C-alpha positions as CSV (number, residue, x, y, z in Angstrom):
1,M,-8.6,11.9,5.0
2,D,-6.5,14.7,5.4
3,E,-2.8,15.0,4.3
4,H,-1.3,14.2,8.1
5,E,-3.4,11.2,8.4
6,I,-2.4,9.6,4.6
7,G,1.3,10.4,5.4
8,Q,0.9,8.5,9.1
9,R,-0.8,5.5,7.2
10,A,1.2,5.2,4.4
11,S,4.6,5.6,6.1
12,A,3.5,2.9,8.4
13,L,2.6,0.3,5.3
14,P,6.4,-0.6,4.3
15,D,7.4,-2.4,7.5
16,R,4.0,-3.8,7.8
17,F,4.0,-5.6,4.6
18,A,7.7,-6.3,4.6
19,S,7.3,-9.7,5.0
20,R,5.2,-10.0,1.8
21,V,7.1,-8.1,-0.7
22,S,10.7,-8.5,-2.0
23,E,13.5,-6.6,-0.3
24,E,13.7,-4.4,-3.7
25,V,10.1,-3.3,-3.4
26,L,10.4,-2.4,0.1
27,E,13.5,-0.6,-0.5
28,G,11.5,1.5,-3.1
29,L,8.3,2.0,-0.7
30,R,10.7,3.1,2.0
31,L,12.1,5.9,-0.1
32,M,8.7,6.9,-1.3
33,S,7.7,7.3,1.9
34,E,10.9,9.3,3.0
35,G,10.0,11.6,-0.2
36,G,6.4,12.0,0.6
37,E,5.1,10.0,-2.2
38,Y,2.4,8.5,-0.7
39,G,-0.2,7.8,-3.4
40,E,2.8,6.1,-5.4
41,L,3.9,3.9,-2.3
42,A,0.0,2.7,-2.1
43,I,0.0,2.0,-5.7
44,E,3.1,0.3,-5.8
45,L,2.5,-1.9,-2.6
46,T,-0.8,-2.9,-3.8
47,A,0.7,-3.8,-7.4
48,A,3.6,-5.8,-5.6
49,L,1.1,-7.6,-3.3
50,V,-1.1,-8.6,-6.5
51,Q,2.0,-9.4,-8.4
52,A,3.0,-11.7,-5.6
53,R,-0.5,-13.1,-4.6
54,A,0.4,-12.2,-1.3
55,S,-2.8,-12.5,1.3
56,V,-4.2,-9.4,3.2
57,T,-7.0,-9.1,5.4
58,A,-10.0,-7.7,4.6
59,A,-9.2,-4.6,6.6
60,E,-5.9,-4.3,5.0
61,Q,-7.5,-4.5,1.8
62,Q,-10.0,-1.8,2.9
63,E,-7.0,0.4,4.1
64,L,-5.1,0.3,0.5
65,R,-8.5,1.1,-1.1
66,G,-9.0,4.0,1.5
67,L,-5.5,5.5,0.7
68,L,-5.5,5.0,-3.0
69,E,-8.9,7.0,-3.1
70,A,-7.4,9.4,-0.6
71,T,-4.4,10.3,-3.2
72,G,-6.6,10.4,-5.9
73,I,-5.5,7.2,-7.6
74,P,-8.2,4.9,-8.7
75,A,-8.7,2.1,-6.5
76,D,-9.6,-0.8,-8.9
77,L,-6.2,-2.5,-8.1
78,A,-7.4,-3.2,-4.7
79,E,-10.2,-5.5,-5.8
80,Q,-7.5,-7.9,-7.1
81,L,-5.5,-8.3,-3.8
82,R,-6.1,-11.8,-2.5
83,V,-8.2,-11.5,1.1
84,G,-7.5,-14.4,3.2
85,S,-8.2,-14.5,6.9
C-alpha cells in the first residue's frame, strides 16, 4: 500500500465509523486526517472501537489491521476488536 492509498483509505474512516465512536473522538480523527496523521488516526480509531466494545465486520478489522501495518504501527490492537456480522 503506497502513501496515496493509505491517505485515501484513512481519510474515509472517520465518517465510516462516526456512529460507533464519541463526537470527541470523531473530531480528533478528522483533525488527524486533515493533518495527514494516518497512522495515528488508525491507532486512535482502533483503540476507541476496542474501548467502546463496538462491533466491526471482519472486513473492517482487516482494513484497520492493514492500515496499521502500512503505517508501521503494530497491528496487535486490531485483534482486540469485537467482530460481529
